[in-house]
N, C-alpha and C positions, 0 to 999 in steps of 0.2 A: 662187288669187283667188274669191269664188265673184263670179257674173253682177251681184246688185245691188248689192256695193258697184264693179262695171265701171260701170255706171248711175249711181251717183253719181259717182264722178270724172271723171265727160260732163257729166255736171249742173253742177260746177263751174267746171272748164274749160267753159265755154258763158257761165255765169253770169259768169267774170272778165270775157270776151273783152265782151261785151256792156254791163257795166259802167263798163272801165272808159273807152271813146267816152263814155257819156251823159255822165259822169262829168267829162270832163274836157271837154265840150263843152256846161258849166253846167244840166245842166237840173232842173228843180225838181224834186226827191223827191212832193210832195203832188200834180204834175200825172198822175205814175207810179201813184200809189193813185187817183185819178179816174178813170185808163187802166182801171184791170185791176176797178176800179166799177159798170163801164160796158159792160166784157167780160162781167164775171157779172150786170148787168140783162138782157143778149142772152140768156145762155145761160138761166135762168129765162122767157124769154119764149120758146123754144124747148120747155125744162120743158111749156111751158100748150100745145103745139102738136101734144106725144108726136114731137116730133123730137129723142129720147133720148138716138143718137150728138153730135148737134148741140151737144147742151145738155153731152154728157160732155166734149167737146174746146176750152168754151168756157170751163168749169172749168177745168181742166187753162191754159188759157192766163191767167184770172184772175189763178189758182195760181202759176205765175210770173212775171208780176208782181206781185205780190201780198211777193215773193223782190227782186226785182228792185229796190224802192225804199225798203229798206233798204240794201239792198246799196248804191246810189246816194250814200245819204242819208253815209252812213259813207266811204264813199273821196272823197269835197266835201264831205268834215265840213260838213257843213250838216243833223244829225241835232237833232233841238226834240222837247221834251217835247209840245210842240202838235201834230207831225204824230206824234207813237205815240198819242197822241187820238184825229188826226182817223182813223189809219188800223184801229186798235180796233173806233172807231166806226164801221164803214163794213166790217167783218166784219160789224157784228151784222146789220146793212141787208142786209149780199148773203144769209148766212146763212136770212134770212127769206124778203126773197127767191125764194130757189131752191123753200126746200119750199112759199111760194106758188105756182109754178108746178105744182108737184107735183098742191096740190090743185085748182088749176085743171084739170090733163087730168082726172083722177079722176072730179071734177065733170060736166064735160061730157061722159066717159064713160059715167058715168050708177052709179060706184061707191062708193057711199059708203062702206063699210068700210073703201076705201085712203084717202081724203078724210078719214078722220076718222084712223086711221095713220099717213097723211101731220102730221095736224097735231100730233099726240102727237110723232113726229119733229122735227116743229119746236120743239116750245114744252119738251120733255125738251133739245133742242138747246143755245137759248137759258136753262138753267137751269145747263148743265155748266160757263160763262163766266160769270151769274153771280154763283152760290154762290162760287167760286174769288177773282172783282172783290170781294163782300159779304164773303168769311173773309180777304182778307186788310186788308181794313182794320185785324180785330182782330188775328191772328194773322202772326209774318212769312212763312210758304209758307205755301198750300193749293192743290199742283200735283198731287194723287191722282189714281187716276183712269183710266184706258186712251182714251174715247173722245172725247180733245180734236179744238178742230177738223182738227188736219190729217190725221185717223182717218177724220173725219166726213167730212171730203171726197174722202179715196183711194176710201174707199167708194160716196160719188155717182158721182165718174168712171168706177168697176167697172161699176155697176147700168148705169148711162147707157151706156154703151158696149155691154158682155152684156145687157142687155136683163130684169135680174136687179132692176129696182128697191123691185118686193114688197117682197120677203126681205132688201133692204140695208132697207130701211124698219122691216121687224122689229128686227134685229139694232141698226139703231144707236138705232130707242124704248124698245129693253131693255137696253142696253149704258150708253148714255147718264146712265138714269134708274138705273141699277147706281153709277152714276160719281157723280150728283149726291148719291148716300146715305152711298156713300162719304166723299162730300167734309163732310157734316152732321156722322159719326163723327168725323171726323177731326178739321174743326174741334172741338166738341164735346170729346175728350181732349185737344187741345190747351190750350183756356182753362181744363179742371180740374186742368192738368200750371203750368198761370201761364207757357207760352210764346207772353207776349203782347207786341204791339209795345212797343216801351220811351214813344212817349209813351199807352199808351193806361196805363203802366204807374203805381202809385199813389207 
């Protein structure tokens, strides 16, 4: 069995052991959502201060809490449309804050090129989420492309842990932009083929 499978099994085992007592205790999933957001704010501040390793740890913890809130909501039968909306909204703010932390770091260091690169990575990351949300108002699904939020967060964790953030920002900026273009082309093809949402069909 590959080592990644063992890691996945271990993560699921740990998640279940944490979810059960939290669900039994009646913990509000939205509290976990806000806690994860607070950890992300701390990670963004660490990026701004140039403490990349600490930021990577914060992003990892925030990602775990992001998985935890949904699991607790389902376990305790407290999943709601508003909870999903809140989680998605705070995810967008979290992304913006992390890249803003990098912009601040490079601005303080006087590295104007990387200020622009971090801003481009932030904009393209935001557009990956926006194009899917906007497309799915028109067509049933638009999940094409590679650079989704989990992939971007993993790259930020690796960039922070190994202090290779410049390379990571290049990868995110390029691949996220390609994902946006892919989604634009895919949505156009779906609309031309007549695969609209039922509500939009004449």
